[in-house]
Structures are given as structure tokens and as C-alpha cells.
Steps between C-alpha positions, in 0.01 A plus 500: 500500500548129428137479385551785254814338355318167471203662323729685259691179429176313423386786274828495305487121459137512389558769238817347355385138501200587283702712262417439134875531432537147636290367213689408180261717295549820702682670210256382230266790566552824310615295202329425176610156385473505120468164326802436277477123439205263488594130504856584385374709206591873505201732523488796265481818709337821385616715792137600563240414764387215272806290589412212732615570854439415862536707818505356851367649822699311767305641795168384355640190321318608183614553144361715221608547143412477135483191283570696182146634472302431816572598859580207728515452875506234768663383823830328556683314776871440550667217687878476461560486121140397431230736382133429464294733284131496577238506228583773250209735444494709184281743316349368176565763234528395138863485389694444179742250650275312741697176445816658650307620803328164546837322489647750749210456746504120468875501560457712815275223632787248460749701709615337824855634557683828458853634487637853488818543295615860507242700303303189398214314667479140382171321555537126469311176480721276711851558354389641163484878450164563335478879543780754512440859607730800518463763769396850405432786736127543535390805301331781685129442499 
């Protein structure tokens, strides 16, 4: 009987200690983070799928999204309030406002910290907020 209790205790510890809910990004999934400010300048939103956004997959430590025209994706790592975005990969479709998208992607590369304030995700370079996103429920796909 003691062996069974010990095995059950180990199983409970193993399953709860590896829980993704212990990670600070556990609630980032199932959210579409729509870009609302780029380097302190408000971003004009259309309310369509063309708006720049990012979505995180905490279990895979990957992100996907849209730069305003092209699909983007990559990996990320969190450590305390620091975030490291891996190389951003994007499709290469021709776009009207390619300069906006280029600025957005270059700014993503400068991100090294994050902060969540209510419904907002702030991506920072050191102490400066360089990207501000607002949470939206992910649309059914």
C-alpha cells in the first residue's frame, strides 16, 4: 500500500511540476494580439485580417501572425520579464505598405523584455515600449 501511495504522489508531482500554467505565458494562447502602437505611434486598424497581429503557442514556444500583409512565424523564449524572439520568418508577397511591415519586423527583432498590463501586451527594448498589442479572442478558423 505504501508503494502505491508513493507512486501516486510521484505521478502527481510530475504532472503538476511540468504544468504550462506555471509559465508566465500560459494564458497568451488562444489570444490574437493585435498591434496598436509601433514605436509610440498609434497604428491604424482596419478590423480585418490585414491588421498586424501575433499569436503565441506557449506549449511549443512558437509564435505566428501577420505583419500587415505577409504571414510571420518564429520561436520565442521567456526568462522572468525577458523575452527573446528567434528569427522572424515571413512570406514574401507584394504589398502596398511594405515599409510598415518592414519596420514592424525589424522592431520585433529589437524586443528583449515584455510586460502584460490588463488587456495589453507591451514588448520592450530594455525599458522602452516599442510595440503595444491588445488582446482579441482568436477567431474561429
